[in-house]
Backbone as CSV, one residue per row, in Angstrom:
resi,resn,N_x,N_y,N_z,CA_x,CA_y,CA_z,C_x,C_y,C_z
1,GLY,60.258,-53.136,78.644,61.087,-53.360,77.492,61.650,-52.167,76.887
2,ALA,60.779,-51.124,76.695,61.198,-49.948,76.047,62.131,-49.162,76.954
3,MET,61.885,-49.085,78.273,62.832,-48.433,79.174,64.118,-49.124,79.317
4,ALA,64.178,-50.469,79.253,65.450,-51.084,79.232,66.231,-50.863,77.889
5,ALA,65.482,-50.785,76.796,66.222,-50.589,75.503,66.802,-49.139,75.506
6,MET,66.122,-48.112,76.012,66.525,-46.815,76.218,67.836,-46.771,77.036
7,ALA,67.808,-47.459,78.155,68.991,-47.469,79.065,70.129,-48.092,78.408
8,SER,69.997,-49.201,77.680,71.069,-49.846,76.902,71.623,-48.878,75.917
9,VAL,70.781,-48.177,75.219,71.175,-47.215,74.198,72.020,-46.079,74.763
10,GLY,71.485,-45.514,75.993,72.322,-44.471,76.583,73.670,-44.892,76.980
11,ARG,73.820,-46.164,77.511,75.101,-46.639,77.991,75.972,-46.835,76.735
12,GLY,75.387,-47.300,75.706,76.303,-47.513,74.414,76.760,-46.165,73.816
13,LEU,75.922,-45.214,73.895,76.317,-43.807,73.335,77.327,-43.212,74.254
14,GLY,77.264,-43.433,75.581,78.124,-42.798,76.493,79.571,-43.530,76.331
15,ARG,79.662,-44.841,76.199,80.894,-45.507,76.026,81.531,-45.071,74.695
16,ALA,80.771,-44.935,73.629,81.309,-44.608,72.275,81.826,-43.178,72.273
17,ALA,81.041,-42.259,72.957,81.576,-40.887,73.026,82.789,-40.754,73.799
18,GLY,82.914,-41.441,74.942,84.127,-41.505,75.718,85.308,-42.055,74.993
19,ALA,85.056,-43.104,74.311,86.226,-43.742,73.489,86.721,-42.767,72.450
20,ALA,85.726,-42.119,71.768,86.145,-41.242,70.710,86.872,-40.022,71.201
21,LEU,86.457,-39.509,72.385,87.286,-38.327,73.007,88.599,-38.801,73.421
22,ALA,88.813,-39.981,73.980,90.112,-40.525,74.338,91.029,-40.577,73.160
23,ARG,90.451,-41.065,72.059,91.298,-41.137,70.856,91.749,-39.859,70.278
24,VAL,90.775,-38.822,70.429,91.138,-37.467,69.938,92.174,-36.799,70.792
25,ARG,92.092,-37.007,72.107,93.045,-36.315,72.972,94.391,-36.977,73.008
26,ASN,94.432,-38.233,72.872,95.728,-38.958,72.940,96.466,-38.864,71.629
27,GLY,95.797,-39.075,70.407,96.428,-39.159,69.168,96.542,-37.684,68.495
28,GLY,95.599,-36.843,68.874,95.689,-35.499,68.269,95.399,-35.529,66.852
29,THR,94.785,-36.569,66.238,94.467,-36.688,64.800,92.970,-36.635,64.691
30,ARG,92.559,-36.539,63.421,91.141,-36.580,63.130,90.576,-37.982,63.473
31,ALA,89.516,-37.943,64.328,88.967,-39.207,64.657,87.965,-39.716,63.554
32,ALA,88.111,-40.928,63.128,87.279,-41.424,62.049,85.961,-41.902,62.622
33,ALA,84.900,-41.711,61.903,83.556,-42.159,62.324,83.460,-43.717,62.247
34,PRO,82.877,-44.309,63.192,82.832,-45.761,63.197,81.880,-46.202,62.036
35,LYS,82.280,-47.334,61.501,81.560,-47.852,60.316,80.357,-48.636,60.682
36,THR,80.337,-49.092,61.890,79.120,-49.858,62.300,78.358,-49.030,63.234
37,SER,77.099,-49.412,63.509,76.144,-48.689,64.304,76.479,-48.898,65.795
38,MET,76.390,-47.805,66.559,76.550,-47.933,68.015,75.364,-48.612,68.620
39,LEU,74.134,-48.607,68.004,72.979,-49.153,68.558,72.690,-50.553,68.052
40,ALA,73.795,-51.213,67.530,73.524,-52.525,66.946,73.222,-53.577,68.061
41,SER,73.671,-53.347,69.290,73.432,-54.204,70.367,72.020,-54.083,70.925
42,ASN,71.316,-53.069,70.540,69.951,-52.801,71.057,68.938,-53.557,70.220
43,PRO,68.195,-54.439,70.717,67.175,-55.168,69.877,66.106,-54.411,69.345
44,CYS,65.815,-53.240,69.925,64.700,-52.356,69.475,65.184,-51.369,68.404
45,SER,66.356,-51.324,68.111,66.899,-50.294,67.069,67.607,-51.009,66.009
46,THR,67.509,-50.410,64.806,68.256,-50.930,63.673,69.252,-50.060,63.083
47,SER,69.308,-48.803,63.454,70.260,-47.826,62.925,70.639,-46.821,63.972
48,GLY,71.893,-46.332,64.000,72.344,-45.312,64.832,73.538,-44.691,64.226
49,VAL,73.728,-43.324,64.450,74.741,-42.682,63.775,75.589,-41.968,64.847
50,PHE,76.946,-42.021,64.693,77.901,-41.301,65.530,78.992,-40.782,64.620
51,ARG,79.373,-39.548,64.883,80.352,-38.916,64.021,81.368,-38.124,64.880
52,ALA,82.643,-38.140,64.487,83.646,-37.302,65.095,84.235,-36.472,63.927
53,GLU,83.853,-35.284,63.768,84.140,-34.408,62.600,85.478,-33.754,62.760
54,SER,85.957,-33.402,63.981,87.165,-32.677,64.161,87.781,-33.070,65.491
55,PRO,89.011,-32.639,65.767,89.650,-33.027,67.079,88.834,-32.471,68.263
56,ASN,88.094,-31.342,68.061,87.288,-30.797,69.182,85.745,-30.985,69.172
57,VAL,85.340,-31.635,68.228,83.882,-31.847,68.027,83.615,-33.378,67.924
58,VAL,82.822,-33.823,68.828,82.308,-35.252,68.771,80.846,-35.143,68.704
59,GLY,80.130,-35.514,67.603,78.710,-35.100,67.414,77.767,-36.336,67.404
60,LEU,76.540,-35.962,67.704,75.420,-36.825,67.433,74.443,-36.104,66.593
61,PRO,73.700,-36.746,65.731,72.682,-36.100,64.905,71.556,-35.619,65.816
62,MET,71.076,-34.375,65.615,70.073,-33.811,66.324,68.621,-34.371,66.036
63,GLN,68.525,-35.065,64.835,67.181,-35.612,64.536,67.168,-37.015,65.005
64,CYS,66.339,-37.817,64.406,65.976,-39.129,64.926,67.226,-40.039,65.083
65,LEU,67.478,-40.511,66.304,68.584,-41.375,66.602,68.190,-42.929,66.423
66,ILE,66.936,-43.137,66.610,66.482,-44.523,66.618,65.301,-44.705,65.561
67,SER,65.478,-45.715,64.813,64.454,-46.046,63.815,64.211,-47.566,63.831
68,SER,63.016,-47.895,64.096,62.685,-49.415,64.236,61.272,-49.551,63.721
69,SER,61.000,-50.832,63.517,59.705,-51.220,63.047,58.624,-51.217,64.124
70,SER,59.091,-51.171,65.451,58.234,-51.164,66.522,57.512,-49.875,66.549
71,SER,56.157,-50.031,66.979,55.269,-48.836,67.009,55.656,-47.903,68.099
72,ALA,56.493,-48.386,69.051,56.876,-47.429,70.235,57.854,-46.378,69.711
73,TYR,58.553,-46.567,68.564,59.491,-45.623,68.109,59.054,-45.095,66.786
74,SER,59.685,-43.867,66.496,59.337,-43.238,65.195,60.130,-44.035,64.094
75,SER,59.310,-44.199,62.956,60.017,-44.913,61.812,60.643,-44.026,60.833
76,SER,60.653,-42.698,61.073,61.287,-41.755,60.173,62.654,-41.452,60.723
77,SER,63.676,-41.456,59.764,65.051,-40.986,60.040,65.557,-40.164,59.009
78,THR,66.240,-39.080,59.332,66.787,-38.139,58.382,68.243,-38.127,58.452
79,ALA,68.852,-37.810,57.346,70.374,-37.752,57.254,70.894,-36.626,58.088
80,SER,71.959,-36.742,58.735,72.532,-35.667,59.577,73.474,-34.826,58.699
81,SER,73.734,-33.579,59.078,74.525,-32.622,58.411,75.531,-32.042,59.444
82,ASP,76.376,-31.195,58.937,77.409,-30.515,59.788,76.762,-29.690,60.849
83,ASP,75.617,-29.154,60.499,74.936,-28.249,61.486,74.118,-29.054,62.542
84,ASP,74.043,-30.375,62.426,73.261,-31.261,63.364,74.182,-31.970,64.361
85,LEU,75.351,-31.313,64.703,76.248,-31.917,65.553,76.246,-31.203,67.013
86,VAL,76.522,-32.071,67.986,76.457,-31.583,69.383,78.039,-31.639,69.865
87,ASP,78.475,-30.514,70.415,79.865,-30.418,70.920,79.971,-31.063,72.302
88,PHE,80.628,-32.048,72.475,80.827,-32.803,73.720,82.165,-32.429,74.388
89,SER,82.965,-31.619,73.661,84.334,-31.402,74.299,84.362,-30.624,75.543
90,ASN,83.299,-29.757,75.740,83.404,-28.859,76.891,82.257,-29.286,77.938
91,LEU,81.708,-30.521,77.788,80.667,-31.053,78.666,81.196,-32.041,79.630
92,ASN,80.852,-31.974,80.829,81.243,-33.014,81.773,80.263,-34.169,81.641
93,SER,80.561,-35.291,82.355,79.766,-36.526,82.216,78.359,-36.363,82.536
94,ARG,78.005,-35.486,83.481,76.621,-35.325,83.900,75.809,-34.589,82.792
95,LYS,76.374,-33.519,82.230,75.741,-32.828,81.127,75.671,-33.642,79.921
96,ARG,76.745,-34.502,79.640,76.707,-35.325,78.468,75.517,-36.392,78.544
97,ARG,75.362,-36.956,79.744,74.218,-37.898,79.878,72.920,-37.077,79.666
98,HIS,72.803,-35.916,80.118,71.525,-35.166,79.902,71.318,-34.881,78.510
99,VAL,72.306,-34.519,77.679,72.085,-34.243,76.306,71.718,-35.533,75.545
100,LEU,72.447,-36.660,75.858,72.071,-37.907,75.220,70.703,-38.309,75.577
101,LYS,70.225,-38.143,76.696,68.822,-38.458,77.046,67.819,-37.654,76.304
102,GLN,68.119,-36.298,76.114,67.316,-35.495,75.307,67.266,-35.912,73.930
103,LEU,68.352,-36.244,73.311,68.464,-36.659,71.913,67.707,-37.970,71.725
104,LEU,67.873,-38.935,72.642,67.087,-40.216,72.586,65.590,-39.990,72.685
105,ALA,65.171,-39.133,73.578,63.750,-38.802,73.780,63.166,-38.114,72.472
106,ARG,64.048,-37.246,71.832,63.576,-36.625,70.583,63.399,-37.646,69.501
107,GLY,64.289,-38.710,69.441,64.194,-39.722,68.505,63.001,-40.708,68.639
108,THR,62.368,-40.697,69.815,61.289,-41.686,69.985,59.925,-41.038,69.569
109,ARG,59.904,-39.770,69.141,58.637,-39.125,68.697,58.939,-38.272,67.516
110,PRO,58.010,-38.054,66.654,58.160,-37.166,65.525,58.460,-35.771,65.942
111,LEU,59.379,-35.119,65.105,59.759,-33.686,65.414,58.525,-32.832,65.167
112,PRO,58.332,-31.791,65.959,57.239,-30.875,65.722,57.347,-30.088,64.405
113,GLN,56.299,-30.067,63.744,56.262,-29.285,62.505,55.872,-27.876,62.719
114,LYS,56.581,-26.866,62.004,56.270,-25.526,62.103,55.030,-25.084,61.443
115,LYS,54.103,-24.458,62.204,52.784,-24.094,61.654,52.985,-22.948,60.684
116,GLU,52.295,-22.976,59.581,52.315,-21.882,58.589,51.381,-20.779,59.082
117,ARG,51.732,-19.519,58.750,50.833,-18.398,59.080,49.881,-18.155,57.974
118,ARG,48.601,-18.262,58.274,47.544,-18.062,57.183,47.196,-16.710,56.915
119,THR,47.429,-15.763,57.826,47.130,-14.351,57.603,48.344,-13.519,57.930
120,PRO,48.437,-12.392,57.325,49.615,-11.426,57.661,49.512,-10.927,59.142
121,MET,50.560,-10.468,59.662,50.606,-9.989,61.037,51.620,-8.842,61.167
122,HIS,51.567,-8.197,62.246,52.390,-7.010,62.582,52.862,-7.121,64.006
123,VAL,54.105,-7.120,64.256,54.637,-7.091,65.634,54.638,-5.768,66.138
124,VAL,53.748,-5.566,67.227,53.568,-4.226,67.799,54.667,-3.919,68.825
125,ASP,54.993,-4.973,69.658,55.975,-4.662,70.706,56.602,-5.980,71.152
126,VAL,57.834,-5.877,71.484,58.533,-7.044,72.024,59.250,-6.525,73.376
127,ASN,58.820,-7.126,74.495,59.388,-6.624,75.742,60.304,-7.726,76.316
128,ARG,61.534,-7.306,76.704,62.487,-8.237,77.393,62.621,-7.995,78.859
129,THR,62.531,-9.136,79.492,62.690,-9.161,80.990,63.729,-10.194,81.365
130,CYS,64.359,-9.925,82.511,65.445,-10.784,83.023,65.052,-11.229,84.502
131,LYS,65.163,-12.494,84.791,64.886,-13.065,86.133,66.300,-13.396,86.684
132,VAL,66.632,-12.857,87.786,67.923,-13.088,88.457,67.745,-14.193,89.398
133,THR,68.510,-15.358,89.182,68.481,-16.434,90.072,69.910,-16.785,90.573
134,LYS,70.029,-17.623,91.412,71.401,-17.987,91.994,72.348,-18.669,90.844
135,GLY,71.645,-19.293,89.819,72.366,-19.790,88.690,72.658,-18.797,87.627
136,GLY,72.243,-17.678,87.722,72.515,-16.655,86.688,71.273,-15.874,86.324
137,VAL,71.338,-15.151,85.208,70.254,-14.301,84.686,69.518,-15.065,83.637
138,VAL,68.141,-15.260,83.802,67.327,-15.969,82.870,66.516,-14.920,82.078
139,PRO,66.858,-14.789,80.828,66.086,-13.755,80.001,64.707,-14.315,79.494
140,SER,63.765,-13.553,79.317,62.483,-13.866,78.788,61.919,-12.771,77.909
141,PHE,61.180,-13.125,76.799,60.605,-12.135,75.828,59.159,-12.282,75.781
142,ALA,58.459,-11.120,75.692,57.034,-11.081,75.508,56.651,-10.299,74.312
143,ALA,56.025,-10.920,73.341,55.685,-10.218,72.041,54.198,-10.049,72.057
144,PHE,53.828,-8.933,71.393,52.502,-8.524,71.170,52.295,-8.307,69.696
145,VAL,51.409,-9.009,69.063,51.180,-8.927,67.563,49.748,-8.696,67.241
146,VAL,49.552,-8.194,66.004,48.155,-7.952,65.457,48.089,-8.648,64.202
147,THR,46.993,-9.343,63.943,46.909,-10.047,62.596,45.433,-9.734,62.088
148,GLY,45.257,-9.872,60.774,43.935,-9.681,60.146,43.965,-10.232,58.691
149,ASN,42.806,-10.440,58.204,42.730,-10.966,56.875,42.520,-9.854,55.736
150,GLY,42.534,-8.556,56.083,42.328,-7.493,55.135,40.956,-7.358,54.648
151,ASN,39.940,-7.924,55.331,38.563,-7.878,54.875,37.631,-7.823,56.042
152,GLY,37.942,-7.005,57.060,37.084,-6.824,58.171,37.243,-7.671,59.327
153,VAL,38.384,-8.454,59.460,38.653,-9.302,60.612,40.021,-8.825,61.164
154,ILE,40.088,-8.720,62.440,41.318,-8.349,63.072,41.450,-8.979,64.449
155,GLY,42.645,-9.287,64.864,42.844,-9.951,66.249,44.155,-9.611,66.728
156,TYR,44.314,-9.711,68.027,45.598,-9.416,68.665,45.844,-10.534,69.738
157,GLY,47.204,-10.763,70.071,47.529,-11.732,70.998,48.872,-11.495,71.600
158,LYS,49.284,-12.084,72.672,50.412,-11.964,73.405,51.180,-13.384,73.583
159,GLY,52.434,-13.436,73.458,53.110,-14.701,73.715,54.375,-14.502,74.400
160,LYS,54.793,-15.445,75.218,56.025,-15.350,76.001,56.840,-16.535,75.767
161,SER,58.239,-16.380,75.749,59.138,-17.419,75.523,60.520,-16.904,75.851
162,SER,61.523,-17.881,75.816,62.964,-17.499,76.098,63.620,-17.051,74.869
163,GLU,62.909,-17.155,73.693,63.476,-16.627,72.362,62.420,-15.789,71.678
164,VAL,62.880,-14.722,70.953,61.917,-13.795,70.376,61.000,-14.538,69.204
165,ALA,61.675,-15.381,68.441,60.899,-16.055,67.315,59.753,-16.898,67.977
166,LYS,60.089,-17.643,69.003,59.019,-18.425,69.646,57.977,-17.614,70.317
167,ALA,58.356,-16.549,70.851,57.406,-15.582,71.570,56.416,-15.013,70.413
168,VAL,57.004,-14.655,69.311,56.161,-14.152,68.181,55.212,-15.182,67.665
169,ASP,55.650,-16.401,67.501,54.843,-17.481,67.064,53.669,-17.763,67.998
170,LYS,53.985,-17.774,69.391,52.853,-18.008,70.313,51.941,-16.834,70.282
171,ALA,52.347,-15.582,70.203,51.522,-14.421,70.112,50.549,-14.512,68.937
172,TYR,51.147,-14.960,67.714,50.367,-15.072,66.484,49.266,-16.110,66.647
173,HIS,49.579,-17.260,67.317,48.552,-18.297,67.384,47.539,-17.850,68.402
174,ASN,47.902,-17.134,69.390,46.949,-16.581,70.368,46.035,-15.519,69.659
175,ALA,46.596,-14.752,68.746,45.887,-13.812,68.026,44.784,-14.449,67.191
176,GLN,45.139,-15.615,66.621,44.223,-16.328,65.735,42.994,-16.810,66.554
177,LYS,43.179,-16.980,67.787,42.021,-17.391,68.700,41.213,-16.166,69.233
178,ASN,41.711,-14.931,68.961,41.033,-13.757,69.420,40.752,-12.726,68.299
179,LEU,39.903,-13.260,67.451,39.551,-12.427,66.235,38.234,-11.689,66.477
180,HIS,38.117,-10.415,65.865,36.948,-9.608,65.914,36.529,-9.139,64.563
181,ALA,35.254,-9.090,64.373,34.757,-8.577,63.063,34.435,-7.132,63.190
182,VAL,34.763,-6.466,62.030,34.664,-5.045,61.961,33.794,-4.676,60.740
183,LYS,32.819,-3.675,60.964,31.991,-3.302,59.776,32.635,-2.127,59.016
184,LEU,32.707,-2.242,57.725,33.373,-1.247,56.872,32.331,-0.621,55.969
185,PHE,32.419,0.701,55.761,31.571,1.354,54.799,32.232,1.418,53.391
186,GLU,31.542,0.671,52.466,31.947,0.523,51.134,33.414,-0.042,51.057
187,GLY,33.809,-0.788,52.085,35.072,-1.469,52.035,36.229,-0.640,52.133
188,HIS,36.221,0.620,52.500,37.383,1.511,52.587,37.507,2.372,53.850
189,THR,36.441,2.526,54.601,36.511,3.395,55.835,35.414,2.910,56.882
190,VAL,35.304,3.589,57.950,34.341,3.230,58.972,33.035,4.052,58.667
191,TYR,31.936,3.583,59.336,30.634,4.181,59.009,30.472,5.530,59.697
192,HIS,31.025,5.788,60.777,30.876,7.078,61.515,32.096,7.324,62.414
193,ASN,32.257,8.535,62.894,33.180,8.950,63.817,32.944,8.330,65.214
194,ILE,33.965,7.902,65.913,33.745,7.348,67.215,34.968,7.643,68.160
195,GLU,34.725,7.765,69.402,35.769,8.033,70.383,35.615,7.040,71.489
196,HIS,36.675,6.375,71.861,36.675,5.233,72.871,37.918,5.341,73.820
197,SER,37.740,4.974,74.927,38.814,4.924,75.977,39.034,3.524,76.476
198,TYR,40.355,3.172,76.650,40.787,1.994,77.319,41.860,2.341,78.338
199,CYS,41.567,2.063,79.586,42.529,2.530,80.600,42.759,4.007,80.473
200,LYS,44.005,4.482,80.404,44.326,5.867,80.229,44.606,6.252,78.807
201,THR,44.147,5.454,77.893,44.344,5.719,76.468,42.977,6.001,75.764
202,ARG,42.918,7.150,75.124,41.678,7.503,74.459,41.994,7.716,72.940
203,VAL,41.239,7.116,72.125,41.485,7.137,70.686,40.232,7.793,69.941
204,LYS,40.520,8.588,68.947,39.417,9.128,68.069,39.598,8.604,66.643
205,LEU,38.549,7.969,66.220,38.612,7.413,64.773,37.607,8.235,63.956
206,MET,38.021,8.808,62.817,37.131,9.671,62.074,37.120,9.121,60.663
207,ALA,35.980,8.971,60.083,35.866,8.475,58.747,36.362,9.508,57.750
208,ALA,36.906,8.973,56.631,37.508,9.856,55.663,36.998,9.486,54.156
209,PRO,36.885,10.410,53.262,36.462,10.186,52.001,37.434,9.318,51.238
210,SER,37.061,8.645,50.132,37.903,7.783,49.378,39.074,8.533,48.808
211,GLY,40.308,8.049,48.899,41.462,8.539,48.371,42.247,9.390,49.441
212,SER,41.697,9.548,50.682,42.360,10.425,51.651,43.607,9.603,52.230
213,GLY,43.499,8.374,52.332,44.583,7.551,52.821,44.403,7.473,54.435
214,ILE,45.409,6.896,55.115,45.395,6.691,56.515,46.293,7.787,57.170
215,GLN,45.781,8.560,58.048,46.462,9.612,58.776,46.479,9.221,60.223
216,ALA,47.496,8.459,60.661,47.457,8.077,62.010,48.950,7.600,62.388
217,ASN,49.169,7.178,63.557,50.524,6.775,63.987,50.819,5.433,63.371
218,ASN,51.983,4.857,63.586,52.403,3.606,62.964,51.654,2.411,63.400
219,THR,51.228,2.371,64.741,50.464,1.240,65.195,49.116,1.145,64.588
220,ILE,48.396,2.359,64.608,47.027,2.301,63.983,47.065,2.233,62.514
221,THR,48.090,2.641,61.791,48.174,2.475,60.381,48.374,0.929,60.040
222,ALA,49.240,0.275,60.829,49.385,-1.214,60.561,48.013,-1.923,60.822
223,MET,47.271,-1.540,61.819,46.021,-2.165,62.132,45.020,-1.987,60.998
224,CYS,45.007,-0.772,60.413,44.063,-0.356,59.327,44.366,-1.180,58.066
225,ARG,45.671,-1.429,57.858,45.960,-2.255,56.634,45.650,-3.716,56.910
226,LEU,45.760,-4.174,58.068,45.390,-5.611,58.404,43.899,-5.833,58.354
227,VAL,43.105,-4.845,58.766,41.635,-5.028,58.837,41.016,-4.618,57.494
228,GLY,41.709,-3.891,56.652,41.086,-3.555,55.263,40.714,-2.198,55.144
229,ILE,41.022,-1.279,56.161,40.556,0.091,56.041,41.671,0.925,55.238
230,LYS,41.159,1.592,54.267,42.049,2.374,53.343,42.049,3.851,53.675
231,ASP,41.043,4.399,54.159,40.877,5.918,54.421,40.344,6.055,55.816
232,LEU,41.158,6.748,56.663,40.874,6.947,58.097,41.765,8.038,58.659
233,LYS,41.114,8.786,59.556,41.946,9.771,60.373,41.826,9.328,61.828
234,ALA,42.863,9.266,62.610,42.840,8.804,63.959,43.853,9.681,64.743
235,LYS,43.433,9.716,66.076,44.215,10.497,67.022,44.194,9.774,68.318
236,VAL,45.411,9.657,68.943,45.614,9.049,70.237,45.836,10.055,71.229
237,LEU,45.007,10.126,72.327,45.093,11.065,73.383,45.486,10.316,74.698
238,GLY,46.152,11.033,75.593,46.497,10.328,76.874,47.702,9.417,76.743
239,SER,47.602,8.169,77.303,48.756,7.238,77.242,48.852,6.727,75.758
240,HIS,50.155,6.563,75.374,50.352,6.005,74.104,51.013,4.635,74.179
241,HIS,50.579,3.907,75.197,51.130,2.490,75.356,50.639,1.761,74.265
242,PRO,51.533,0.935,73.473,51.039,0.257,72.258,50.013,-0.725,72.587
243,MET,50.114,-1.508,73.643,49.076,-2.570,73.858,47.734,-1.869,74.167
244,ASN,47.715,-0.835,74.947,46.390,-0.206,75.204,45.890,0.491,74.028
245,THR,46.819,0.946,73.183,46.262,1.576,71.970,45.608,0.619,71.016
246,VAL,46.221,-0.591,70.816,45.600,-1.629,70.029,44.239,-2.043,70.662
247,LYS,44.168,-2.254,71.908,42.895,-2.650,72.539,41.837,-1.593,72.362
248,ALA,42.219,-0.378,72.573,41.271,0.656,72.471,40.656,0.847,71.047
249,VAL,41.604,0.687,70.029,41.143,0.706,68.550,40.283,-0.427,68.227
250,VAL,40.640,-1.637,68.732,39.757,-2.780,68.438,38.422,-2.698,69.045
251,GLU,38.288,-2.193,70.262,37.024,-2.037,70.986,36.211,-0.942,70.289
252,ALA,36.899,0.224,69.834,36.150,1.198,69.083,35.694,0.642,67.716
253,LEU,36.330,-0.052,67.088,35.933,-0.670,65.775,34.700,-1.575,65.978
254,GLU,34.702,-2.318,67.103,33.602,-3.132,67.373,32.282,-2.486,67.751
255,LEU,32.425,-1.218,68.330,31.286,-0.437,68.700,30.617,0.330,67.517
256,ILE,31.271,0.325,66.354,30.832,0.984,65.136,29.525,0.240,64.704
257,GLN,28.456,1.074,64.449,27.192,0.391,64.087,26.912,0.847,62.589
258,SER,26.324,-0.121,61.808,25.904,0.099,60.463,24.424,0.528,60.473
259,PRO,23.926,1.020,59.382,22.540,1.325,59.274,21.547,0.175,59.602
260,ASP,22.026,-0.960,59.148,21.159,-2.198,59.424,21.150,-2.481,60.938
261,ASP,22.204,-2.241,61.667,22.187,-2.468,63.055,21.136,-1.552,63.816
262,ILE,21.218,-0.210,63.401,20.227,0.774,63.990,18.871,0.451,63.641
263,GLU,18.602,0.012,62.435,17.170,-0.418,62.052,16.710,-1.590,62.797
264,ARG,17.524,-2.502,63.104,17.127,-3.638,63.990,16.833,-3.234,65.400
265,GLN,17.660,-2.215,65.890,17.361,-1.705,67.282,16.097,-0.940,67.386
266,ARG,15.747,-0.157,66.328,14.588,0.763,66.435,13.398,0.075,65.792
267,GLY,13.573,-0.928,65.126,12.386,-1.674,64.539,11.779,-1.117,63.342
268,HIS,12.345,-0.215,62.602,11.752,0.238,61.374,12.987,0.739,60.493
269,ARG,12.591,0.804,59.213,13.696,1.021,58.258,13.863,2.563,58.018
270,PHE,15.095,2.997,57.663,15.311,4.393,57.392,15.541,4.605,55.958
271,ARG,15.300,5.805,55.455,15.640,6.234,54.115,16.839,7.147,54.130
272,LEU,17.991,6.618,53.534,19.245,7.380,53.716,19.254,8.432,52.485
273,THR,19.614,9.707,52.740,19.726,10.692,51.777,21.231,11.196,51.792
274,LYS,21.740,11.585,50.696,23.031,12.191,50.638,22.967,13.792,50.830
């Protein structure tokens, strides 16, 4: 029943779009939007919108096209605007059917909601690649971001997509799944100096007194602000690859030990003197 309804809806939309295009091309005047619903013949639907805004634009709303009381379809429907139009003037019949099928499929399920970012982040690097096919060049973007809560937690992640914004969102959500805890001395610096290597990148992290600030490159400075470090001196030796630098710094911060950690390892308490 649902598949038959979808087929009848597609045929109705195709006939209405073709008729509107014929009126536009023959008359050369502004095509008026139909007053009745195109989907009135479909028993599973109660509303449908079709608009012809200009002689060159025949549009369909990008949001829900079908609204019905049936549980198989989404019951929410939003008003269309000028930005929610699809241009059919330069599409052949095959591409037009493909677009109509996508719009109908989008109307049968709720639109995805954009997730809010709970913690601040910093985009470390965005890499663009192109795949050459017989149909043309297909671009792709890979984003690498760092996130943290400013109180001893930091994470990094990588995301890929055909758009930069989607790649950054994927990288952020992957970073949320890859969080690391960092021990801070009095909430402003690290407990001790440490040197760590990752691949060909070697980093030196040196504790600094209060008020010294962060003396490091842009990548490590952004990471320190995200994790909550206010005073630190850092040096990167060897390869300065941004991804390897982030991974080397995160691993170095995880290796830092507090006095409580050393006491548990040795089995007795220490008396700290200044």
